[in-house]
C-alpha positions in Angstrom: -114.5 38.8 39.2 -114.4 36.2 35.7 -111.1 38.5 34.7 -109.5 38.3 38.1 -110.0 34.7 37.8 -108.6 34.6 34.3 -105.8 36.5 35.3 -104.3 34.4 37.3 -104.9 31.4 35.8 -102.8 32.8 33.1 -100.1 33.9 35.6 -100.4 30.3 36.9 -99.6 29.1 33.5 -96.7 31.1 32.9 -95.2 30.4 36.1 -95.5 26.5 35.8 -94.6 27.6 32.5 -91.1 29.2 33.5 -90.4 26.4 36.4 -90.7 23.3 33.3 -88.9 25.4 31.1 -85.8 25.5 33.8 -86.1 22.5 35.1 -85.9 21.6 31.3 -82.4 23.4 30.8 -81.0 22.4 34.3 -81.6 18.7 33.2 -80.0 19.5 29.9 -76.9 21.8 31.5 -76.6 18.6 34.4 -76.8 15.8 31.3 -74.0 18.0 29.6 -71.9 18.7 32.3 -71.5 15.1 33.0 -71.1 13.9 29.8 -68.1 16.3 29.8 -67.0 14.9 32.8 -66.9 11.4 32.0 -65.1 13.1 28.5 -62.8 14.2 30.1 -61.7 10.9 32.0 -62.7 8.5 29.3 -59.4 7.4 27.8 -56.7 9.1 30.0 -55.6 5.9 32.2 -55.8 1.9 32.3 -57.1 -0.5 34.9 -54.3 -3.2 35.6 -54.1 -6.3 37.8 -51.3 -6.4 40.1 -50.5 -8.6 43.2 -52.7 -6.3 45.6 -55.4 -6.4 42.8 -57.0 -4.0 40.3 -55.3 -0.4 40.0 -56.2 2.3 37.8 -53.5 4.1 36.6 -52.9 7.1 34.3 -48.5 7.5 32.5 -47.5 10.3 31.2 -44.2 11.6 30.0 -40.6 9.9 30.2 -37.3 10.1 32.0 -37.1 9.5 35.5 -40.3 7.8 37.0 -42.2 9.5 39.7 -45.3 8.4 41.5 -47.7 11.2 41.9 -50.5 10.6 44.6 -53.3 12.4 44.5 -55.4 14.1 47.4 -59.4 14.5 49.0 -62.0 14.1 46.0 -59.5 13.4 43.7 -58.5 10.4 41.4 -55.8 10.0 38.5 -56.8 13.0 37.0 -55.6 15.3 39.7 -52.8 13.3 40.4 -51.5 14.1 37.2 -52.3 18.0 37.6 -50.4 17.5 39.8 -47.6 16.1 38.4 -47.0 18.2 35.8 -47.5 21.5 37.7 -45.1 20.2 40.7 -43.0 18.7 38.0 -42.9 19.7 34.6 -41.3 18.3 31.8 -38.5 15.4 32.1 -40.5 13.0 34.4 -42.3 9.8 33.5 -45.5 10.3 35.9 -47.1 7.3 37.1 -50.4 8.6 38.8 -53.1 6.2 40.8 -56.1 6.5 41.6 -56.4 5.7 45.2 -58.8 3.1 47.2 -62.3 4.2 46.2 -61.8 6.5 43.7 -62.8 6.5 40.3 -61.7 3.2 38.3 -60.0 1.7 41.6 -62.3 -0.5 44.0 -62.2 -0.2 47.5 -61.0 -3.3 49.6 -62.0 -4.9 52.5 -58.8 -3.4 54.1 -58.3 -0.3 52.7 -55.7 1.1 55.2 -52.4 3.2 54.6 -50.7 0.4 55.0 -52.7 -2.0 52.7 -52.5 1.3 50.0 -48.8 1.6 50.1 -48.8 -2.4 50.0 -50.9 -1.8 46.5 -48.9 1.0 45.3 -45.0 -1.4 45.9 -47.2 -4.1 43.3 -47.7 -1.6 41.4 -44.3 -0.8 40.9 -43.6 -4.5 40.7 -46.3 -4.8 37.5 -44.9 -1.5 36.1 -40.9 -2.9 36.8 -40.2 0.3 38.3 -37.7 -1.0 41.2 -37.3 2.5 42.4 -39.2 6.3 41.9 -39.7 9.7 43.2 -42.9 10.1 45.4 -44.6 13.1 45.2 -47.8 13.4 47.5 -50.6 15.9 48.2 -52.7 16.4 51.1 -54.8 12.9 52.1 -52.4 10.8 49.8 -49.3 11.7 52.2 -50.4 9.2 54.3 -50.0 6.2 51.9 -46.9 7.8 50.5 -45.1 7.9 53.9 -46.1 4.4 54.9 -44.6 3.4 51.5 -41.7 5.0 52.1 -41.2 3.6 55.7 -42.3 -0.1 54.9 -40.9 0.0 51.5 -37.3 2.7 51.9 -35.3 1.1 48.4 -38.6 1.9 46.4 -38.3 5.6 47.3 -35.6 7.9 46.1 -37.5 10.9 47.7 -40.6 12.5 49.3 -42.2 15.3 48.7 -45.2 15.8 51.1 -47.3 18.9 49.5 -49.9 20.3 52.4 -49.6 16.8 53.8 -52.2 15.1 56.3 -50.1 13.9 58.2 -49.9 13.7 62.4 -50.7 17.0 64.0 -51.4 17.2 68.3 -54.4 18.1 68.9 -56.7 18.7 71.6 -59.9 16.9 72.5 -61.8 20.0 71.9 -60.3 20.4 68.5 -60.6 16.8 67.9 -64.2 16.9 68.4 -67.2 17.4 65.8 -66.7 17.1 62.1 -68.8 17.0 59.2 -72.2 14.5 59.4 -71.8 11.6 58.2 -74.9 11.9 55.9 -72.8 14.5 53.9 -69.8 12.4 52.5 -72.4 9.3 52.8 -75.5 10.8 50.7 -75.0 14.6 49.5 -71.6 13.8 48.2 -72.5 10.9 46.6 -74.8 12.2 44.4 -73.5 13.9 40.8 -77.3 15.8 41.0 -76.9 17.0 44.2 -72.9 18.2 44.0 -73.8 19.6 40.8 -76.6 21.9 42.1 -74.1 22.9 44.7 -71.5 24.0 42.1 -73.9 25.9 40.3 -76.2 27.5 43.0 -72.6 27.9 45.4 -69.2 27.4 43.4 -67.3 29.4 46.2 -68.4 26.8 48.4 -67.0 24.3 46.5 -63.7 26.5 46.2 -63.7 27.0 49.8 -64.2 22.9 50.4 -60.9 22.4 48.2 -59.0 24.8 50.7 -58.7 28.4 49.4 -59.2 30.9 52.2 -61.9 33.6 52.0 -58.4 36.2 51.7 -57.6 34.7 48.4 -61.9 35.2 46.6 -60.5 38.0 44.6 -57.5 36.1 43.7 -59.3 33.2 42.2 -60.1 33.1 38.8 -62.8 31.5 36.3 -59.8 29.5 35.2 -58.6 28.5 39.0 -62.4 27.4 40.0 -63.1 25.5 37.1 -60.0 23.3 38.1 -60.7 23.1 41.4 -64.7 22.2 40.9 -64.0 19.9 38.1 -61.5 17.4 41.3 -65.5 16.6 42.3 -66.9 15.4 39.6 -68.2 12.7 39.0 -68.9 12.6 42.1 -70.3 9.4 42.3 -67.2 8.2 41.2 -65.2 9.7 44.4 -67.6 9.6 47.1 -66.4 6.0 48.7 -62.7 6.9 48.4 -63.8 10.5 49.6 -65.3 9.0 52.9 -62.7 7.4 53.9 -60.4 9.9 53.9 -62.6 11.8 55.9 -62.9 8.9 58.4 -59.3 8.0 58.5 -57.0 11.3 57.7 -59.2 14.0 59.3 -59.2 16.5 61.1 -56.4 14.3 62.9 -54.5 11.6 60.5 -52.9 8.2 62.6 -49.0 9.2 64.1 -46.5 7.7 62.0 -42.5 7.0 62.7 -41.3 9.5 60.1 -38.3 10.0 62.4 -37.2 6.5 60.7 -37.4 7.7 57.0 -33.8 7.3 55.4 -34.5 9.0 51.9 -34.3 12.8 51.7 -37.8 14.8 52.8 -39.4 17.8 51.2 -42.7 19.4 53.1 -44.6 22.4 51.2 -47.4 24.2 52.7 -48.7 27.8 53.3 -49.1 29.6 56.3 -53.0 30.3 55.3 -54.1 27.1 54.8 -57.0 26.9 56.2 -56.3 22.3 56.9 -53.3 23.8 59.6 -51.0 21.6 57.5 -48.4 24.7 58.2 -48.5 23.3 61.5 -48.3 19.8 60.1 -45.1 20.4 58.1 -43.4 22.0 61.2 -44.1 19.7 63.7 -42.9 16.8 61.3 -39.6 18.9 59.9 -38.7 18.7 63.7 -39.1 14.9 63.4 -36.9 14.3 59.9 -33.2 13.8 59.7 -32.9 14.6 56.3 -35.6 17.6 55.3 -36.3 20.6 53.3 -39.4 23.0 54.4 -41.0 25.3 52.1 -43.2 27.5 54.0 -45.5 29.8 51.3 -47.0 33.4 52.9 -50.1 32.4 51.0 -52.1 29.9 48.8 -53.9 28.0 51.0 -55.2 24.3 51.1 -54.3 24.3 47.0 -51.2 26.8 47.0 -53.2 29.0 44.7 -50.4 31.7 43.1 -47.1 29.9 44.3 -47.1 27.1 41.7 -44.1 28.8 40.2 -42.5 28.9 43.0 -43.3 25.0 44.0 -42.5 23.7 40.7 -39.0 25.6 41.1 -38.7 24.4 44.3 -39.6 21.1 44.1 -37.0 20.7 41.1 -33.5 21.9 42.7 -34.6 19.8 45.7 -35.2 16.7 43.1 -31.9 17.9 41.5 -29.9 18.1 44.1 -30.9 14.5 45.1 -30.0 13.1 42.1 -26.5 15.0 42.3 -26.0 13.5 46.1 -27.2 9.8 44.5 -24.8 10.2 41.4 -21.6 11.5 44.3 -22.7 8.3 46.9 -22.4 6.0 43.2 -18.8 6.9 42.5 -17.5 7.6 46.3 -15.5 4.7 47.6 -17.3 1.6 50.1 -18.5 3.3 53.4 -18.4 7.3 52.4 -21.7 9.4 52.0 -22.6 13.0 51.3 -25.4 14.6 52.6 -27.5 17.0 51.2 
């Protein structure tokens, strides 16, 4: 009997020791990953004061200026990555953090229209009369507002997997994630880190990669997609606002009034239905180029080279037409 009790005590002690060791190792890994996430952002941006308030922005490259607007769970780092992926070399990339993301505070008026006004103020502060605008996902709302309200500031508008308006039935509008998910779960670095460790495929799914592409997601793809969630505590205010104001359906916009050339990009298998958004929006635009990829999901996985090639071709055509118009007699105009 004493031997059995002793064995149980030993097993209990071993189990407790293993638990403590595992917890210690997990804690060390968590702290290391958070230091890495913060180090990745450190020194890459600056915070400037504009007429609309403080704004965080990162810049890189030289050439024609391009304002790149990030999507949900992003920040200037996502914008910079999108800019490099889509525009390549030859552009001066200006990547701000939208309201509530990283170093840009959430103002009392965080509407898409106010965010557009903040973008215009940022361009004023940077002394940029006009720019090419590239926006992804939830960033498309504010970018489109900028183009509508300040058409002279936007030379061309490229919207990638855009969260623009899509008519939905009452049944489709119902539901959505409980508020505690983005008010508490996504606000915790530890909880999101644990989720990333235990179920990394779930965050990849949240990023918009459909199950059909699971076998195409490389370790590098997974790392890049998951990195955008960290540090979660510095992004959750903006993310919660995006979820409440942009999904599952964004406010309608009079996009038929857009005066500049527009390019819309999506994939037919985007689980967030931006392919439907692109089809619906394209019918309302006068000057539009559409790129609809056969696959790739919301992040256009595997389509990077094609998207870059066609966006660059589109922007080259816009630049060519602008040069022609500049040299035409008064009243003459060209079209794409």
